[in-house]
Every structure is written in C-alpha cells, then in structure tokens.
CHARMM-style PDB file with segment names, atoms N, HN, CA, C and O in Angstrom:
ATOM      1  N   MET     1      59.206  43.039   5.433  1.00  0.00      PROA
ATOM      2  CA  MET     1      58.985  41.621   5.197  1.00  0.00      PROA
ATOM      3  C   MET     1      57.883  41.156   6.161  1.00  0.00      PROA
ATOM      4  O   MET     1      57.856  41.554   7.326  1.00  0.00      PROA
ATOM      5  N   THR     2      56.996  40.327   5.667  1.00  0.00      PROA
ATOM      6  HN  THR     2      57.017  40.004   4.721  1.00  0.00      PROA
ATOM      7  CA  THR     2      55.912  39.826   6.520  1.00  0.00      PROA
ATOM      8  C   THR     2      56.229  38.426   7.007  1.00  0.00      PROA
ATOM      9  O   THR     2      56.893  37.645   6.326  1.00  0.00      PROA
ATOM     10  N   THR     3      55.746  38.132   8.185  1.00  0.00      PROA
ATOM     11  HN  THR     3      55.207  38.767   8.739  1.00  0.00      PROA
ATOM     12  CA  THR     3      55.932  36.808   8.773  1.00  0.00      PROA
ATOM     13  C   THR     3      54.746  35.941   8.400  1.00  0.00      PROA
ATOM     14  O   THR     3      53.603  36.386   8.513  1.00  0.00      PROA
ATOM     15  N   PRO     4      54.989  34.698   7.953  1.00  0.00      PROA
ATOM     16  CA  PRO     4      53.857  33.837   7.615  1.00  0.00      PROA
ATOM     17  C   PRO     4      52.965  33.629   8.840  1.00  0.00      PROA
ATOM     18  O   PRO     4      53.451  33.438   9.955  1.00  0.00      PROA
ATOM     19  N   SER     5      51.665  33.671   8.611  1.00  0.00      PROA
ATOM     20  HN  SER     5      51.271  33.826   7.706  1.00  0.00      PROA
ATOM     21  CA  SER     5      50.740  33.483   9.736  1.00  0.00      PROA
ATOM     22  C   SER     5      50.743  32.023  10.175  1.00  0.00      PROA
ATOM     23  O   SER     5      50.958  31.106   9.383  1.00  0.00      PROA
ATOM     24  N   LYS     6      50.497  31.849  11.463  1.00  0.00      PROA
ATOM     25  HN  LYS     6      50.322  32.594  12.107  1.00  0.00      PROA
ATOM     26  CA  LYS     6      50.445  30.510  12.025  1.00  0.00      PROA
ATOM     27  C   LYS     6      49.186  29.807  11.519  1.00  0.00      PROA
ATOM     28  O   LYS     6      48.101  30.388  11.537  1.00  0.00      PROA
ATOM     29  N   THR     7      49.324  28.588  11.078  1.00  0.00      PROA
ATOM     30  HN  THR     7      50.205  28.116  11.063  1.00  0.00      PROA
ATOM     31  CA  THR     7      48.161  27.835  10.635  1.00  0.00      PROA
ATOM     32  C   THR     7      47.370  27.419  11.858  1.00  0.00      PROA
ATOM     33  O   THR     7      47.893  26.780  12.771  1.00  0.00      PROA
ATOM     34  N   ARG     8      46.095  27.793  11.858  1.00  0.00      PROA
ATOM     35  HN  ARG     8      45.671  28.311  11.115  1.00  0.00      PROA
ATOM     36  CA  ARG     8      45.244  27.439  12.988  1.00  0.00      PROA
ATOM     37  C   ARG     8      44.702  26.037  12.800  1.00  0.00      PROA
ATOM     38  O   ARG     8      44.290  25.648  11.707  1.00  0.00      PROA
ATOM     39  N   GLU     9      44.713  25.294  13.885  1.00  0.00      PROA
ATOM     40  HN  GLU     9      45.047  25.611  14.773  1.00  0.00      PROA
ATOM     41  CA  GLU     9      44.184  23.943  13.881  1.00  0.00      PROA
ATOM     42  C   GLU     9      42.662  24.013  13.885  1.00  0.00      PROA
ATOM     43  O   GLU     9      42.073  24.813  14.612  1.00  0.00      PROA
ATOM     44  N   LYS    10      42.031  23.178  13.077  1.00  0.00      PROA
ATOM     45  HN  LYS    10      42.509  22.528  12.486  1.00  0.00      PROA
ATOM     46  CA  LYS    10      40.573  23.133  13.066  1.00  0.00      PROA
ATOM     47  C   LYS    10      40.074  22.525  14.373  1.00  0.00      PROA
ATOM     48  O   LYS    10      40.740  21.666  14.951  1.00  0.00      PROA
ATOM     49  N   PRO    11      38.905  22.963  14.842  1.00  0.00      PROA
ATOM     50  CA  PRO    11      38.359  22.390  16.080  1.00  0.00      PROA
ATOM     51  C   PRO    11      38.048  20.898  15.915  1.00  0.00      PROA
ATOM     52  O   PRO    11      37.583  20.461  14.862  1.00  0.00      PROA
ATOM     53  N   VAL    12      38.310  20.137  16.962  1.00  0.00      PROA
ATOM     54  HN  VAL    12      38.688  20.492  17.817  1.00  0.00      PROA
ATOM     55  CA  VAL    12      37.960  18.716  16.964  1.00  0.00      PROA
ATOM     56  C   VAL    12      36.437  18.636  16.945  1.00  0.00      PROA
ATOM     57  O   VAL    12      35.758  19.282  17.743  1.00  0.00      PROA
ATOM     58  N   LYS    13      35.923  17.847  16.036  1.00  0.00      PROA
ATOM     59  HN  LYS    13      36.475  17.322  15.388  1.00  0.00      PROA
ATOM     60  CA  LYS    13      34.484  17.739  15.830  1.00  0.00      PROA
ATOM     61  C   LYS    13      33.790  17.050  17.008  1.00  0.00      PROA
ATOM     62  O   LYS    13      34.330  16.121  17.610  1.00  0.00      PROA
ATOM     63  N   SER    14      32.611  17.516  17.314  1.00  0.00      PROA
ATOM     64  HN  SER    14      32.173  18.271  16.825  1.00  0.00      PROA
ATOM     65  CA  SER    14      31.800  16.935  18.382  1.00  0.00      PROA
ATOM     66  C   SER    14      31.396  15.504  18.011  1.00  0.00      PROA
ATOM     67  O   SER    14      31.118  15.225  16.845  1.00  0.00      PROA
ATOM     68  N   PRO    15      31.363  14.605  18.987  1.00  0.00      PROA
ATOM     69  CA  PRO    15      30.951  13.226  18.722  1.00  0.00      PROA
ATOM     70  C   PRO    15      29.426  13.053  18.716  1.00  0.00      PROA
ATOM     71  O   PRO    15      28.938  11.926  18.630  1.00  0.00      PROA
ATOM     72  N   CYS    16      28.674  14.147  18.806  1.00  0.00      PROA
ATOM     73  HN  CYS    16      29.071  15.062  18.876  1.00  0.00      PROA
ATOM     74  CA  CYS    16      27.211  14.084  18.877  1.00  0.00      PROA
ATOM     75  C   CYS    16      26.647  13.344  17.658  1.00  0.00      PROA
ATOM     76  O   CYS    16      27.044  13.599  16.521  1.00  0.00      PROA
ATOM     77  N   VAL    17      25.720  12.430  17.920  1.00  0.00      PROA
ATOM     78  HN  VAL    17      25.398  12.223  18.843  1.00  0.00      PROA
ATOM     79  CA  VAL    17      25.055  11.685  16.848  1.00  0.00      PROA
ATOM     80  C   VAL    17      23.554  11.989  16.829  1.00  0.00      PROA
ATOM     81  O   VAL    17      22.769  11.253  16.231  1.00  0.00      PROA
ATOM     82  N   SER    18      23.171  13.077  17.489  1.00  0.00      PROA
ATOM     83  HN  SER    18      23.808  13.675  17.976  1.00  0.00      PROA
ATOM     84  CA  SER    18      21.783  13.538  17.546  1.00  0.00      PROA
ATOM     85  C   SER    18      20.833  12.498  18.126  1.00  0.00      PROA
ATOM     86  O   SER    18      19.675  12.413  17.718  1.00  0.00      PROA
ATOM     87  N   LEU    19      21.315  11.721  19.065  1.00  0.00      PROA
ATOM     88  HN  LEU    19      22.256  11.790  19.396  1.00  0.00      PROA
ATOM     89  CA  LEU    19      20.491  10.776  19.813  1.00  0.00      PROA
ATOM     90  C   LEU    19      20.735  11.133  21.279  1.00  0.00      PROA
ATOM     91  O   LEU    19      21.462  10.442  21.993  1.00  0.00      PROA
ATOM     92  N   CYS    20      20.117  12.214  21.701  1.00  0.00      PROA
ATOM     93  HN  CYS    20      19.526  12.775  21.121  1.00  0.00      PROA
ATOM     94  CA  CYS    20      20.425  12.815  22.999  1.00  0.00      PROA
ATOM     95  C   CYS    20      19.487  12.317  24.086  1.00  0.00      PROA
ATOM     96  O   CYS    20      18.320  12.703  24.142  1.00  0.00      PROA
ATOM     97  N   ALA    21      20.006  11.467  24.936  1.00  0.00      PROA
ATOM     98  HN  ALA    21      20.954  11.153  24.890  1.00  0.00      PROA
ATOM     99  CA  ALA    21      19.253  10.956  26.082  1.00  0.00      PROA
ATOM    100  C   ALA    21      20.259  10.540  27.140  1.00  0.00      PROA
ATOM    101  O   ALA    21      21.132   9.710  26.887  1.00  0.00      PROA
ATOM    102  N   LEU    22      20.132  11.121  28.332  1.00  0.00      PROA
ATOM    103  HN  LEU    22      19.422  11.795  28.537  1.00  0.00      PROA
ATOM    104  CA  LEU    22      21.055  10.793  29.413  1.00  0.00      PROA
ATOM    105  C   LEU    22      20.563   9.579  30.179  1.00  0.00      PROA
ATOM    106  O   LEU    22      19.370   9.448  30.452  1.00  0.00      PROA
ATOM    107  N   ASP    23      21.492   8.683  30.528  1.00  0.00      PROA
ATOM    108  HN  ASP    23      22.462   8.788  30.307  1.00  0.00      PROA
ATOM    109  CA  ASP    23      21.137   7.524  31.343  1.00  0.00      PROA
ATOM    110  C   ASP    23      21.149   7.911  32.816  1.00  0.00      PROA
ATOM    111  O   ASP    23      21.297   9.089  33.142  1.00  0.00      PROA
ATOM    112  N   LEU    24      20.998   6.959  33.693  1.00  0.00      PROA
ATOM    113  HN  LEU    24      20.878   6.002  33.428  1.00  0.00      PROA
ATOM    114  CA  LEU    24      20.941   7.238  35.122  1.00  0.00      PROA
ATOM    115  C   LEU    24      22.246   7.809  35.674  1.00  0.00      PROA
ATOM    116  O   LEU    24      22.252   8.415  36.745  1.00  0.00      PROA
ATOM    117  N   ASN    25      23.342   7.622  34.956  1.00  0.00      PROA
ATOM    118  HN  ASN    25      23.338   7.129  34.086  1.00  0.00      PROA
ATOM    119  CA  ASN    25      24.650   8.144  35.370  1.00  0.00      PROA
ATOM    120  C   ASN    25      24.995   9.469  34.685  1.00  0.00      PROA
ATOM    121  O   ASN    25      26.143   9.912  34.732  1.00  0.00      PROA
ATOM    122  N   ASP    26      24.007  10.097  34.050  1.00  0.00      PROA
ATOM    123  HN  ASP    26      23.075   9.737  34.011  1.00  0.00      PROA
ATOM    124  CA  ASP    26      24.202  11.351  33.299  1.00  0.00      PROA
ATOM    125  C   ASP    26      25.174  11.193  32.137  1.00  0.00      PROA
ATOM    126  O   ASP    26      25.931  12.114  31.831  1.00  0.00      PROA
ATOM    127  N   ILE    27      25.159  10.040  31.495  1.00  0.00      PROA
ATOM    128  HN  ILE    27      24.545   9.292  31.744  1.00  0.00      PROA
ATOM    129  CA  ILE    27      25.962   9.788  30.297  1.00  0.00      PROA
ATOM    130  C   ILE    27      25.014   9.716  29.111  1.00  0.00      PROA
ATOM    131  O   ILE    27      24.001   9.018  29.159  1.00  0.00      PROA
ATOM    132  N   CYS    28      25.343  10.438  28.051  1.00  0.00      PROA
ATOM    133  HN  CYS    28      26.166  11.005  28.012  1.00  0.00      PROA
ATOM    134  CA  CYS    28      24.497  10.433  26.865  1.00  0.00      PROA
ATOM    135  C   CYS    28      24.547   9.057  26.204  1.00  0.00      PROA
ATOM    136  O   CYS    28      25.626   8.514  25.965  1.00  0.00      PROA
ATOM    137  N   MET    29      23.403   8.513  25.920  1.00  0.00      PROA
ATOM    138  HN  MET    29      22.526   8.954  26.114  1.00  0.00      PROA
ATOM    139  CA  MET    29      23.340   7.184  25.309  1.00  0.00      PROA
ATOM    140  C   MET    29      23.746   7.223  23.841  1.00  0.00      PROA
ATOM    141  O   MET    29      24.047   6.181  23.258  1.00  0.00      PROA
ATOM    142  N   GLY    30      23.759   8.401  23.240  1.00  0.00      PROA
ATOM    143  HN  GLY    30      23.515   9.247  23.713  1.00  0.00      PROA
ATOM    144  CA  GLY    30      24.173   8.528  21.846  1.00  0.00      PROA
ATOM    145  C   GLY    30      25.674   8.676  21.677  1.00  0.00      PROA
ATOM    146  O   GLY    30      26.297   7.913  20.940  1.00  0.00      PROA
ATOM    147  N   CYS    31      26.263   9.664  22.364  1.00  0.00      PROA
ATOM    148  HN  CYS    31      25.757  10.284  22.964  1.00  0.00      PROA
ATOM    149  CA  CYS    31      27.688   9.958  22.154  1.00  0.00      PROA
ATOM    150  C   CYS    31      28.580   9.507  23.302  1.00  0.00      PROA
ATOM    151  O   CYS    31      29.804   9.541  23.173  1.00  0.00      PROA
ATOM    152  N   GLN    32      28.006   9.089  24.411  1.00  0.00      PROA
ATOM    153  HN  GLN    32      27.012   9.061  24.516  1.00  0.00      PROA
ATOM    154  CA  GLN    32      28.733   8.614  25.590  1.00  0.00      PROA
ATOM    155  C   GLN    32      29.415   9.714  26.397  1.00  0.00      PROA
ATOM    156  O   GLN    32      30.200   9.417  27.297  1.00  0.00      PROA
ATOM    157  N   ARG    33      29.128  10.986  26.089  1.00  0.00      PROA
ATOM    158  HN  ARG    33      28.490  11.227  25.358  1.00  0.00      PROA
ATOM    159  CA  ARG    33      29.688  12.069  26.905  1.00  0.00      PROA
ATOM    160  C   ARG    33      28.834  12.270  28.150  1.00  0.00      PROA
ATOM    161  O   ARG    33      27.633  11.999  28.149  1.00  0.00      PROA
ATOM    162  N   SER    34      29.477  12.750  29.211  1.00  0.00      PROA
ATOM    163  HN  SER    34      30.453  12.970  29.212  1.00  0.00      PROA
ATOM    164  CA  SER    34      28.735  13.112  30.410  1.00  0.00      PROA
ATOM    165  C   SER    34      28.027  14.441  30.143  1.00  0.00      PROA
ATOM    166  O   SER    34      28.369  15.166  29.210  1.00  0.00      PROA
ATOM    167  N   ALA    35      27.038  14.742  30.978  1.00  0.00      PROA
ATOM    168  HN  ALA    35      26.760  14.153  31.736  1.00  0.00      PROA
ATOM    169  CA  ALA    35      26.342  16.020  30.834  1.00  0.00      PROA
ATOM    170  C   ALA    35      27.332  17.175  30.951  1.00  0.00      PROA
ATOM    171  O   ALA    35      27.225  18.160  30.220  1.00  0.00      PROA
ATOM    172  N   ASP    36      28.293  17.061  31.863  1.00  0.00      PROA
ATOM    173  HN  ASP    36      28.380  16.261  32.457  1.00  0.00      PROA
ATOM    174  CA  ASP    36      29.299  18.098  32.038  1.00  0.00      PROA
ATOM    175  C   ASP    36      30.175  18.241  30.795  1.00  0.00      PROA
ATOM    176  O   ASP    36      30.484  19.360  30.385  1.00  0.00      PROA
ATOM    177  N   GLU    37      30.576  17.129  30.195  1.00  0.00      PROA
ATOM    178  HN  GLU    37      30.325  16.221  30.528  1.00  0.00      PROA
ATOM    179  CA  GLU    37      31.410  17.183  28.987  1.00  0.00      PROA
ATOM    180  C   GLU    37      30.646  17.824  27.835  1.00  0.00      PROA
ATOM    181  O   GLU    37      31.217  18.586  27.055  1.00  0.00      PROA
ATOM    182  N   ILE    38      29.365  17.519  27.729  1.00  0.00      PROA
ATOM    183  HN  ILE    38      28.901  16.900  28.363  1.00  0.00      PROA
ATOM    184  CA  ILE    38      28.539  18.126  26.677  1.00  0.00      PROA
ATOM    185  C   ILE    38      28.478  19.634  26.893  1.00  0.00      PROA
ATOM    186  O   ILE    38      28.656  20.409  25.954  1.00  0.00      PROA
ATOM    187  N   ARG    39      28.232  20.036  28.110  1.00  0.00      PROA
ATOM    188  HN  ARG    39      28.088  19.406  28.873  1.00  0.00      PROA
ATOM    189  CA  ARG    39      28.098  21.457  28.462  1.00  0.00      PROA
ATOM    190  C   ARG    39      29.401  22.217  28.190  1.00  0.00      PROA
ATOM    191  O   ARG    39      29.362  23.352  27.715  1.00  0.00      PROA
ATOM    192  N   ARG    40      30.548  21.609  28.485  1.00  0.00      PROA
ATOM    193  HN  ARG    40      30.580  20.687  28.871  1.00  0.00      PROA
ATOM    194  CA  ARG    40      31.840  22.290  28.360  1.00  0.00      PROA
ATOM    195  C   ARG    40      32.483  22.165  26.978  1.00  0.00      PROA
ATOM    196  O   ARG    40      33.474  22.844  26.711  1.00  0.00      PROA
ATOM    197  N   TRP    41      31.950  21.319  26.092  1.00  0.00      PROA
ATOM    198  HN  TRP    41      31.145  20.768  26.309  1.00  0.00      PROA
ATOM    199  CA  TRP    41      32.595  21.020  24.810  1.00  0.00      PROA
ATOM    200  C   TRP    41      32.995  22.286  24.047  1.00  0.00      PROA
ATOM    201  O   TRP    41      34.100  22.358  23.509  1.00  0.00      PROA
ATOM    202  N   GLY    42      32.123  23.265  23.996  1.00  0.00      PROA
ATOM    203  HN  GLY    42      31.226  23.206  24.433  1.00  0.00      PROA
ATOM    204  CA  GLY    42      32.391  24.476  23.221  1.00  0.00      PROA
ATOM    205  C   GLY    42      33.540  25.313  23.742  1.00  0.00      PROA
ATOM    206  O   GLY    42      34.094  26.124  23.000  1.00  0.00      PROA
ATOM    207  N   THR    43      33.914  25.137  25.004  1.00  0.00      PROA
ATOM    208  HN  THR    43      33.464  24.478  25.607  1.00  0.00      PROA
ATOM    209  CA  THR    43      35.008  25.926  25.572  1.00  0.00      PROA
ATOM    210  C   THR    43      36.287  25.109  25.762  1.00  0.00      PROA
ATOM    211  O   THR    43      37.295  25.644  26.224  1.00  0.00      PROA
ATOM    212  N   MET    44      36.259  23.837  25.416  1.00  0.00      PROA
ATOM    213  HN  MET    44      35.440  23.402  25.040  1.00  0.00      PROA
ATOM    214  CA  MET    44      37.439  22.977  25.580  1.00  0.00      PROA
ATOM    215  C   MET    44      38.469  23.251  24.488  1.00  0.00      PROA
ATOM    216  O   MET    44      38.129  23.655  23.376  1.00  0.00      PROA
ATOM    217  N   THR    45      39.724  23.024  24.830  1.00  0.00      PROA
ATOM    218  HN  THR    45      40.000  22.696  25.734  1.00  0.00      PROA
ATOM    219  CA  THR    45      40.788  23.063  23.827  1.00  0.00      PROA
ATOM    220  C   THR    45      40.719  21.769  23.016  1.00  0.00      PROA
ATOM    221  O   THR    45      40.070  20.807  23.425  1.00  0.00      PROA
ATOM    222  N   ASN    46      41.382  21.754  21.884  1.00  0.00      PROA
ATOM    223  HN  ASN    46      41.910  22.536  21.552  1.00  0.00      PROA
ATOM    224  CA  ASN    46      41.416  20.527  21.087  1.00  0.00      PROA
ATOM    225  C   ASN    46      42.034  19.376  21.867  1.00  0.00      PROA
ATOM    226  O   ASN    46      41.590  18.235  21.738  1.00  0.00      PROA
ATOM    227  N   GLN    47      43.047  19.657  22.672  1.00  0.00      PROA
ATOM    228  HN  GLN    47      43.407  20.584  22.776  1.00  0.00      PROA
ATOM    229  CA  GLN    47      43.671  18.597  23.473  1.00  0.00      PROA
ATOM    230  C   GLN    47      42.672  18.030  24.470  1.00  0.00      PROA
ATOM    231  O   GLN    47      42.590  16.813  24.638  1.00  0.00      PROA
ATOM    232  N   GLN    48      41.921  18.885  25.124  1.00  0.00      PROA
ATOM    233  HN  GLN    48      41.988  19.873  24.988  1.00  0.00      PROA
ATOM    234  CA  GLN    48      40.901  18.415  26.069  1.00  0.00      PROA
ATOM    235  C   GLN    48      39.837  17.588  25.348  1.00  0.00      PROA
ATOM    236  O   GLN    48      39.377  16.571  25.867  1.00  0.00      PROA
ATOM    237  N   ARG    49      39.454  18.024  24.158  1.00  0.00      PROA
ATOM    238  HN  ARG    49      39.828  18.850  23.736  1.00  0.00      PROA
ATOM    239  CA  ARG    49      38.463  17.280  23.374  1.00  0.00      PROA
ATOM    240  C   ARG    49      38.987  15.896  22.998  1.00  0.00      PROA
ATOM    241  O   ARG    49      38.249  14.913  23.048  1.00  0.00      PROA
ATOM    242  N   ARG    50      40.267  15.824  22.619  1.00  0.00      PROA
ATOM    243  HN  ARG    50      40.867  16.623  22.578  1.00  0.00      PROA
ATOM    244  CA  ARG    50      40.852  14.518  22.281  1.00  0.00      PROA
ATOM    245  C   ARG    50      40.863  13.592  23.497  1.00  0.00      PROA
ATOM    246  O   ARG    50      40.609  12.394  23.374  1.00  0.00      PROA
ATOM    247  N   GLU    51      41.153  14.147  24.657  1.00  0.00      PROA
ATOM    248  HN  GLU    51      41.359  15.121  24.757  1.00  0.00      PROA
ATOM    249  CA  GLU    51      41.145  13.346  25.884  1.00  0.00      PROA
ATOM    250  C   GLU    51      39.743  12.819  26.175  1.00  0.00      PROA
ATOM    251  O   GLU    51      39.582  11.666  26.575  1.00  0.00      PROA
ATOM    252  N   VAL    52      38.735  13.657  25.976  1.00  0.00      PROA
ATOM    253  HN  VAL    52      38.866  14.593  25.651  1.00  0.00      PROA
ATOM    254  CA  VAL    52      37.350  13.218  26.176  1.00  0.00      PROA
ATOM    255  C   VAL    52      37.009  12.117  25.175  1.00  0.00      PROA
ATOM    256  O   VAL    52      36.371  11.130  25.539  1.00  0.00      PROA
ATOM    257  N   LEU    53      37.424  12.275  23.927  1.00  0.00      PROA
ATOM    258  HN  LEU    53      37.943  13.078  23.632  1.00  0.00      PROA
ATOM    259  CA  LEU    53      37.131  11.257  22.914  1.00  0.00      PROA
ATOM    260  C   LEU    53      37.743   9.905  23.287  1.00  0.00      PROA
ATOM    261  O   LEU    53      37.134   8.863  23.044  1.00  0.00      PROA
ATOM    262  N   GLU    54      38.931   9.916  23.871  1.00  0.00      PROA
ATOM    263  HN  GLU    54      39.425  10.762  24.069  1.00  0.00      PROA
ATOM    264  CA  GLU    54      39.549   8.667  24.330  1.00  0.00      PROA
ATOM    265  C   GLU    54      38.714   8.032  25.438  1.00  0.00      PROA
ATOM    266  O   GLU    54      38.514   6.817  25.461  1.00  0.00      PROA
ATOM    267  N   GLU    55      38.226   8.870  26.360  1.00  0.00      PROA
ATOM    268  HN  GLU    55      38.388   9.857  26.341  1.00  0.00      PROA
ATOM    269  CA  GLU    55      37.373   8.363  27.441  1.00  0.00      PROA
ATOM    270  C   GLU    55      36.065   7.796  26.886  1.00  0.00      PROA
ATOM    271  O   GLU    55      35.559   6.788  27.380  1.00  0.00      PROA
ATOM    272  N   LEU    56      35.526   8.446  25.864  1.00  0.00      PROA
ATOM    273  HN  LEU    56      35.936   9.264  25.463  1.00  0.00      PROA
ATOM    274  CA  LEU    56      34.272   7.979  25.269  1.00  0.00      PROA
ATOM    275  C   LEU    56      34.424   6.583  24.687  1.00  0.00      PROA
ATOM    276  O   LEU    56      33.529   5.745  24.799  1.00  0.00      PROA
ATOM    277  N   GLU    57      35.567   6.350  24.068  1.00  0.00      PROA
ATOM    278  HN  GLU    57      36.294   7.031  23.977  1.00  0.00      PROA
ATOM    279  CA  GLU    57      35.812   5.028  23.492  1.00  0.00      PROA
ATOM    280  C   GLU    57      35.835   3.971  24.599  1.00  0.00      PROA
ATOM    281  O   GLU    57      35.275   2.887  24.438  1.00  0.00      PROA
ATOM    282  N   GLN    58      36.476   4.288  25.710  1.00  0.00      PROA
ATOM    283  HN  GLN    58      36.931   5.169  25.841  1.00  0.00      PROA
ATOM    284  CA  GLN    58      36.521   3.350  26.834  1.00  0.00      PROA
ATOM    285  C   GLN    58      35.120   3.111  27.397  1.00  0.00      PROA
ATOM    286  O   GLN    58      34.759   1.975  27.702  1.00  0.00      PROA
ATOM    287  N   ARG    59      34.337   4.171  27.534  1.00  0.00      PROA
ATOM    288  HN  ARG    59      34.630   5.095  27.287  1.00  0.00      PROA
ATOM    289  CA  ARG    59      32.966   4.022  28.034  1.00  0.00      PROA
ATOM    290  C   ARG    59      32.140   3.140  27.116  1.00  0.00      PROA
ATOM    291  O   ARG    59      31.405   2.264  27.572  1.00  0.00      PROA
ATOM    292  N   ALA    60      32.268   3.379  25.818  1.00  0.00      PROA
ATOM    293  HN  ALA    60      32.866   4.091  25.447  1.00  0.00      PROA
ATOM    294  CA  ALA    60      31.503   2.602  24.845  1.00  0.00      PROA
ATOM    295  C   ALA    60      31.904   1.126  24.907  1.00  0.00      PROA
ATOM    296  O   ALA    60      31.047   0.248  24.799  1.00  0.00      PROA
ATOM    297  N   ARG    61      33.190   0.849  25.080  1.00  0.00      PROA
ATOM    298  HN  ARG    61      33.886   1.561  25.168  1.00  0.00      PROA
ATOM    299  CA  ARG    61      33.645  -0.538  25.204  1.00  0.00      PROA
ATOM    300  C   ARG    61      33.078  -1.181  26.471  1.00  0.00      PROA
ATOM    301  O   ARG    61      32.647  -2.334  26.449  1.00  0.00      PROA
ATOM    302  N   GLN    62      33.083  -0.433  27.568  1.00  0.00      PROA
ATOM    303  HN  GLN    62      33.433   0.504  27.586  1.00  0.00      PROA
ATOM    304  CA  GLN    62      32.540  -0.957  28.839  1.00  0.00      PROA
ATOM    305  C   GLN    62      31.047  -1.252  28.710  1.00  0.00      PROA
ATOM    306  O   GLN    62      30.539  -2.172  29.350  1.00  0.00      PROA
ATOM    307  N   GLN    63      30.353  -0.484  27.897  1.00  0.00      PROA
ATOM    308  HN  GLN    63      30.765   0.264  27.377  1.00  0.00      PROA
ATOM    309  CA  GLN    63      28.920  -0.685  27.706  1.00  0.00      PROA
ATOM    310  C   GLN    63      28.628  -1.762  26.671  1.00  0.00      PROA
ATOM    311  O   GLN    63      27.470  -2.108  26.439  1.00  0.00      PROA
ATOM    312  N   GLY    64      29.678  -2.294  26.049  1.00  0.00      PROA
ATOM    313  HN  GLY    64      30.619  -2.013  26.238  1.00  0.00      PROA
ATOM    314  CA  GLY    64      29.496  -3.315  25.017  1.00  0.00      PROA
ATOM    315  C   GLY    64      29.059  -2.744  23.676  1.00  0.00      PROA
ATOM    316  O   GLY    64      28.560  -3.472  22.819  1.00  0.00      PROA
ATOM    317  N   LEU    65      29.247  -1.441  23.495  1.00  0.00      PROA
ATOM    318  HN  LEU    65      29.652  -0.850  24.192  1.00  0.00      PROA
ATOM    319  CA  LEU    65      28.862  -0.810  22.240  1.00  0.00      PROA
ATOM    320  C   LEU    65      29.943  -0.935  21.179  1.00  0.00      PROA
ATOM    321  O   LEU    65      29.670  -0.810  19.985  1.00  0.00      PROA
ATOM    322  N   LEU    66      31.167  -1.183  21.616  1.00  0.00      PROA
ATOM    323  HN  LEU    66      31.389  -1.284  22.586  1.00  0.00      PROA
ATOM    324  CA  LEU    66      32.297  -1.410  20.717  1.00  0.00      PROA
ATOM    325  C   LEU    66      32.983  -2.705  21.118  1.00  0.00      PROA
ATOM    326  O   LEU    66      33.006  -3.073  22.292  1.00  0.00      PROA
ATOM    327  N   SER    67      33.538  -3.387  20.135  1.00  0.00      PROA
ATOM    328  HN  SER    67      33.519  -3.088  19.181  1.00  0.00      PROA
ATOM    329  CA  SER    67      34.244  -4.627  20.472  1.00  0.00      PROA
ATOM    330  C   SER    67      35.732  -4.433  20.463  1.00  0.00      PROA
ATOM    331  OT1 SER    67      36.479  -5.375  20.725  1.00  0.00      PROA
TER     332      SER     67
END
C-alpha cells in the first residue's frame, strides 16, 4: 500500500513590482523590502516571507503609500 504524498505548499510570491531603487535607508521604493530582505528572499521559508510581507504593509503605511 502506498502512502499519499504530502501536498507541497507553493512558494509565497515575491512582492517585486520591477521598480527597483533603494532609498537612503536601503528600502526599495517599489516593493518596500530592505536590501537584506531582497537578498534573502530566495532562501526564506514561506512563514518568513509572510512575516516580511506584513512588515512591508506597515512600511508602506508609514510612507503614506497605503491608507
């Protein structure tokens, strides 16, 4: 008898909007990720990516990009 394979979760999609420019604080003006977050995105777990996405929303609100 075979055991059903575990369904793999799809990777959380990158928030990149192809407007790549870092501000004076090393935050991308397009996606709001830090340079470090951009660099590490490919090796992050989905949970880590979700945590970064939550931080991005807060950053965007602080910058007045979201209401």
